[in-house]
C-alpha positions in Angstrom: 55.0 -61.9 40.7 57.1 -60.3 43.4 57.2 -56.7 44.7 59.6 -55.6 47.5 57.9 -52.2 48.1 55.2 -49.8 46.8 54.8 -46.7 48.9 53.4 -43.2 48.5 54.8 -40.7 51.1 54.2 -37.0 51.8 57.5 -35.0 51.8 58.8 -31.5 52.1 60.3 -29.5 49.2 63.5 -31.4 49.6 61.7 -34.8 49.1 62.3 -35.8 52.7 59.3 -37.7 54.2 57.4 -35.6 56.7 53.9 -35.0 58.2 51.6 -32.8 56.0 51.3 -29.3 57.2 47.8 -28.0 56.7 49.1 -24.5 56.0 51.3 -25.6 53.2 50.3 -24.3 49.8 52.2 -27.0 47.8 51.9 -30.7 48.5 54.8 -33.0 47.6 54.3 -36.7 47.2 57.0 -39.3 46.6 56.0 -42.6 45.0 58.5 -45.5 45.3 58.4 -48.8 43.4 61.0 -51.4 44.4 61.8 -54.5 42.4 58.6 -55.4 40.6 59.1 -58.6 38.8 57.4 -61.6 37.1 59.1 -65.0 37.1 58.4 -68.4 35.8 60.7 -71.1 37.2 60.9 -74.4 35.2 61.4 -77.6 37.2 61.5 -75.7 40.5 61.3 -77.3 43.9 57.7 -77.8 45.2 56.8 -76.2 48.5 53.5 -77.9 49.3 55.1 -80.6 51.6 56.6 -77.9 53.8 54.9 -76.3 56.8 53.1 -72.9 56.5 55.9 -71.1 58.3 58.5 -72.7 56.0 56.5 -71.8 52.9 56.2 -68.2 54.0 59.9 -67.9 54.8 60.8 -69.3 51.3 58.5 -66.9 49.6 59.9 -64.0 51.5 63.4 -65.0 50.5 62.2 -65.1 46.9 61.5 -61.4 46.8 64.5 -59.5 45.2 65.5 -56.0 46.3 67.1 -53.1 44.5 70.5 -54.2 45.5 70.1 -58.0 45.3 68.8 -60.1 42.4 68.2 -63.8 42.9 70.2 -66.0 40.5 68.0 -69.1 40.8 64.9 -67.3 39.5 64.0 -67.3 35.8 62.5 -63.9 35.2 60.1 -63.0 32.4 59.9 -59.4 33.6 63.2 -58.7 35.4 63.1 -56.7 38.6 62.5 -53.0 37.9 62.5 -50.1 40.3 61.0 -46.6 39.8 60.3 -43.4 41.6 58.0 -40.5 40.9 58.0 -37.1 42.4 54.5 -35.5 42.5 54.0 -31.7 42.8 50.4 -30.8 43.7 49.1 -27.3 43.8 45.5 -27.2 45.0 45.2 -23.4 44.3 46.6 -23.6 40.7 43.2 -22.5 39.2 43.2 -19.4 41.3 46.9 -18.4 40.8 47.3 -19.4 37.1 51.1 -19.5 37.6 52.0 -23.2 38.1 50.4 -26.4 36.9 48.0 -28.2 39.3 49.9 -31.5 39.0 53.5 -31.9 38.0 55.3 -35.3 37.9 58.9 -36.3 37.4 59.4 -40.1 37.0 62.6 -42.1 37.0 62.5 -45.7 35.8 65.4 -48.1 35.6 65.9 -50.2 32.5 63.2 -52.7 31.7 64.1 -56.2 30.5 61.6 -58.7 29.2 62.5 -62.2 28.0 60.9 -65.6 27.5 62.9 -68.7 27.1 61.9 -71.8 25.2 61.6 -74.0 28.4 59.4 -71.3 30.0 57.2 -71.2 26.9 56.8 -75.0 26.8 56.0 -75.0 30.5 53.2 -72.5 30.0 51.8 -74.6 27.2 51.8 -77.7 29.5 50.0 -75.7 32.2 47.3 -74.5 29.8 46.8 -78.1 28.5 46.5 -79.4 32.1 43.9 -76.7 32.9 42.0 -77.7 29.7 42.0 -81.4 30.8 40.8 -80.4 34.3 37.9 -78.4 32.8 37.0 -81.3 30.5 37.1 -83.7 33.4 35.2 -81.5 35.9 31.7 -83.0 35.0 33.0 -86.6 35.5 35.0 -85.9 38.7 32.1 -86.9 41.1 32.0 -90.4 39.5 35.8 -91.0 39.7 36.8 -93.8 42.2 39.4 -92.9 44.8 41.4 -96.1 44.3 44.3 -97.0 42.0 43.5 -98.6 38.6 45.6 -101.7 39.4 43.3 -104.5 41.0 40.3 -102.2 40.9 39.3 -102.5 37.2 35.6 -103.2 38.1 35.2 -99.8 39.8 37.0 -98.0 36.9 34.8 -99.7 34.3 31.8 -98.7 36.4 33.2 -95.1 36.4 33.4 -95.1 32.6 29.9 -96.4 32.3 28.4 -93.9 34.7 30.1 -91.0 32.9 28.5 -92.0 29.5 25.2 -93.1 30.9 24.4 -90.2 33.3 26.0 -87.3 31.5 25.1 -88.2 27.9 22.4 -90.9 27.5 20.1 -90.0 30.4 20.6 -86.3 29.9 19.6 -86.6 26.2 16.6 -88.7 27.0 15.5 -86.3 29.7 15.9 -83.3 27.4 13.5 -84.8 24.9 11.0 -86.1 27.4 7.5 -84.7 27.3 7.7 -83.5 30.9 10.9 -81.5 30.2 9.4 -80.0 27.0 6.3 -79.0 28.8 8.2 -77.4 31.7 10.5 -75.5 29.3 7.5 -74.3 27.3 5.9 -73.0 30.5 9.1 -71.1 31.5 9.1 -69.4 28.1 5.4 -68.5 28.3 5.8 -67.1 31.8 8.9 -65.1 30.8 7.1 -63.7 27.7 4.1 -62.6 29.7 6.0 -60.9 32.5 8.3 -59.2 29.9 5.2 -57.8 28.1 4.3 -56.2 31.5 7.8 -54.7 31.6 7.4 -53.3 28.1 4.1 -51.6 28.8 4.7 -50.3 32.3 7.1 -47.5 33.2 7.7 -49.0 36.7 7.8 -52.7 37.4 6.8 -54.1 40.7 9.3 -55.9 42.9 7.5 -59.2 42.5 7.7 -58.9 38.7 11.3 -57.9 38.8 12.2 -61.0 40.9 10.2 -63.2 38.6 12.1 -61.9 35.6 15.4 -62.5 37.4 14.5 -66.1 38.4 13.3 -66.9 34.9 16.5 -65.5 33.3 18.5 -67.8 35.6 16.6 -70.8 34.3 16.7 -69.9 30.6 19.6 -69.6 28.2 20.4 -66.5 26.2 18.8 -67.8 23.0 15.4 -68.5 24.6 15.5 -65.2 26.5 16.0 -63.3 23.2 13.3 -65.4 21.5 10.8 -64.7 24.2 11.6 -61.0 24.3 11.0 -60.8 20.5 7.7 -62.6 20.8 6.6 -60.3 23.6 7.5 -57.1 21.7 5.7 -58.3 18.6 2.5 -59.1 20.5 2.6 -55.7 22.3 2.9 -53.9 19.0 0.2 -55.9 17.4 -2.2 -55.2 20.3 -1.8 -51.5 19.8 -0.2 -50.9 23.2 2.5 -48.3 23.7 5.9 -49.3 24.7 7.1 -47.6 27.9 
């Protein structure tokens, strides 16, 4: 996305920029939008090998202006410019003669297009992001060496991914210690939520305890514990706050 200019200036009645006069009854504002565009270049040159100064210079040259469009850019939303003249009357409610806000807007023609190479490039980007998200849990195990002549490390990488993130995790999930700990979290959350249901104002300690427990539990278990707490409060004859 590029934008050459976006400005809001105070003007006189002739729409010439000026300093606001406190005695003026009418306020004039001029909004200017210059060359707002969205582009998606396919097979474009990469900038990451250049220095910071060179990158900034290239990016600045890639911003079109009202009088100059860039032929090497493939625009989805072609550069569009617009202006709006705002007429503000702070005393309109007292005078009842003119509107409080009046706006006259002028917009150039708007052109939107998407080529097949751009569409395919977007699909490739989305697929790459999907692969990166899938690979994120395994990234810490990935060896920083090429596959050629380092097969042992890569086989170890594959084994660690399966062992640590699937087998060990599954075994830990169904271990007695984990079940006992999870049950204790549910019980603690149910008890403190019963306090919240029966008291109009909760102490800071209880509020913090609820927040900490909600971070440790998932949505399903939170809803389940809340339903159990509400049922027990109703059965005990206590009034809900």
